[in-house]
N, C-alpha and C positions, 0 to 999 in steps of 0.2 A: 185853360178851362174850356170845356165844351159849352154849347148853347144852353144846356140844362144844368141848373144848380142842384147838386145832389146833397141832401142834408140828412144826417142820422140823428135821431132823438133817443137817448138812452136814459130811462128812469124806471124804477120798479113800481111806480104808481100809475095805473092805467088812466085815471082821470087827468093826471098831470100831463101824461104823454099826449092825450087828445087835445088838451088846452094848448100846449106848445105847437102842435100841428096846426091848429086853427090860426094861431098867431103867425106862423111861418107862411101859411097860404094867404093870409091877409096882407102881410108884408110884400109878398110877390105881386099882389094886385096893385098896391099903392106905392111901391118903391119909387124913389126919386129918379131911378134909372129907367122908369117905364115898366110896363108889365113884364114879369120874368117867368120863365118856365122853371118850375121846381119839381123835384122828385123827393118825397119824404119817406124814409124807412124808420119804423119805430121798434125799439127793443126793450124787453122787460128786465134784462140783466146784462152785465158785462160778458158773461159766458155766451149768451145767445148772439150778441153782437160779434164776438170773435169767431163763432161758428160760420157766419156769413162772410166775415172779413177775410178769412182764409181764401175764399173763392173770388171775392170782389172787394178790393180796398179803394175803390175810386170815389171817395167822398170828398166834397169841397169843404163842408162845415159839419162839425159834430157838437151837438148840444148834450153835455154830459153831466149827469147828477153825480156828486161826490159820494154821498151816503147811500150805498146799496148793500146787497147781500154778501155772499162769500168773497167776491172780488169787488173792491170799491172803485170809484171813478179815477182815483189817483193812480192805482196800479194799472188799470186799463189804459190810461193815457200814456204811461211809460211804454207799454207794449206797442201802442199805436205809433209812437215816435220812432221806435226802432225801424219800422217799415216805411213811415211816411213823415218826413220832416216839414212838409208844406201844408198839410191839412190844417184848417183853422179850428182849434178846440176852444169851446166856450164852457167853462165850469159853472155849474149851478149848485147852490147849497143853501140849506136853511140856516147856516151858521157863518156869520161874517168873518170869524177868525180863521176860516179855511182858506182865505184869500192867498196865503203864502204858497199853497200847493201849485198855483198857476205858474210861478216863476220856474219851477223845476222842469216843466215841459213846454215852456214858452207858449202858454195858453194865450189866446187873443184877449179874453176878458173873463171877469168873474161876476156872476149875477147872484143876488140873494133872493131866496123865495120869500113871499110870492113875487115873481118877477113882473115888472111893468112892461107891457107889450111895446110901448114906444121906445123904452130903453133897449129892448131886444131888437127892434127895428134898426136902431142906430148901430148896434153891434153887428148885425147882419150886413148892413151897408158897408161898414168898415172892413168886414171880412172879405167882401168882394174886391174892395180897393186893394187890400193887401195881396190877395190872390193874383190880381192883375199885375202887380209889381213883381211877384215871384215868377210869373209866366213870361215876362219880357225877355226877348233874345235878339241876337243878330246872327247873320251867317257870314263868316269870313272865309276867304280862300287862303289856306295855309300852303306850305310848300308841297304837301302830299295830296290834300283833298279839301273840299269845302266842308266846313265844320259849323254846326249849329251851337251857339254859345249863349247860355242863359246868363243874364246879368248877375243873378244871385251867386253864381259860381266863379265870377271873375274877381281875382284878388287885386291885381294891379297890372299896369301896362307900361312898358319901357320903350322909348323911342331910340332908334338907331338909324340915323339919317332918314331914308325913305322907307324904312321897315319898322315894324312894331313887334315886340315880343310880348305876348299876352299870357300872363300867369293865370291859368284856368284849372281849378281843382288841383291835382297833383302833376299837371303837365304844363309845358310851355309851347305855345304855338307862335310861329313867325308868319307874318303876312306883310305884303307890300302895301303900305298905307301911311299917311302922315298922321301925326298926333292930332292936328286940327281936324282932319277928316274923321278920325275916330270920335273926337269930342262931340261932333254934330250928331252922331248916332246914339250916344249914351244919354242917360237920364240924370235926375238930380242927386242920385246916390253917389255919383262919381265926381271927383274933384282933382284939379290939376295941382299936384304937389310942388312941382318945379317945371323947368322948361322941357324936361324929357320924361316926366312920370305922371301918370294918372292913377289915383288910388280909389278903391271902392270903400266909401265911408262906413258902410255896414259891416265891413270885415275888420275894422279896427278893434283890437282887444285892449290895448293900453296906449295912453297918450301922455307924453311929457314934453317939456319945452325943447328938448334936444332931438327926440326921435319918437316914432310910433311903431308899435308892434301889431302885426296882423294876426288873426287867429289861426294861421297856419305856421306861426313861429317866426316869420320873416320880419326883420326890423329895418326900417327905412329912416334916414336922417331927415329932419325937418329944417328947411332953410331958415336962416335968421330972419326974424320979422314975420314968419308965416304961422306961428303957433296959434295966435289969437283967432285968425281966420279959420284955421282948420278945427280948432276947439269949438268955435261957435257953430260951424257946420255940423260937427259931430253931435253937439247938444240939440240943435234944431232938428236933425234927422230922427233922433230917437225920442 
């Protein structure tokens, strides 16, 4: 994320858009992170947002009303997710029963109108924290070249003596490094499964006492006595 936080506000009510903008600008002044630089763009409809989005989809946070005109916020969020899996979407609705829509597109939060500005401040703070996690990376020297690897795309790492095989997206990269050296570079989402394997906790799709399955379909055995530790780590992380 750049030094400027880019925020889109999408609501078909002009007064509400203006109120949200004033809240965002106040948050930028009083944020616990210190004064922030923000750029706010306001849109009257999903269609007007998409018109600009085709040219520039570089938003960090989107405040999105669910109940709008021809295209509602849920349909718009699905289109956004096709192009950007990282932008932080915050659903806003006058109906609390709409909360379930957020799970479909991994929305950061759901706020009910009229929104409390301090609750919005908390959500905006959390969105920056999550964005920083998504932006973390390391640079490793593979056999062919130096590669920038985002933590969010690492599935697991296997040790082979003084080398590591890093399972990243749909590729495997080999680098000369020990598992201990790699551990020192990673953050809390990574856990040592056994003496030769590090897993990315956020990539776990299914967990049993005997094994775990990552969301790329790979299944790894869980050593005897390690399930409780891994299960607790998994629950705490999410």
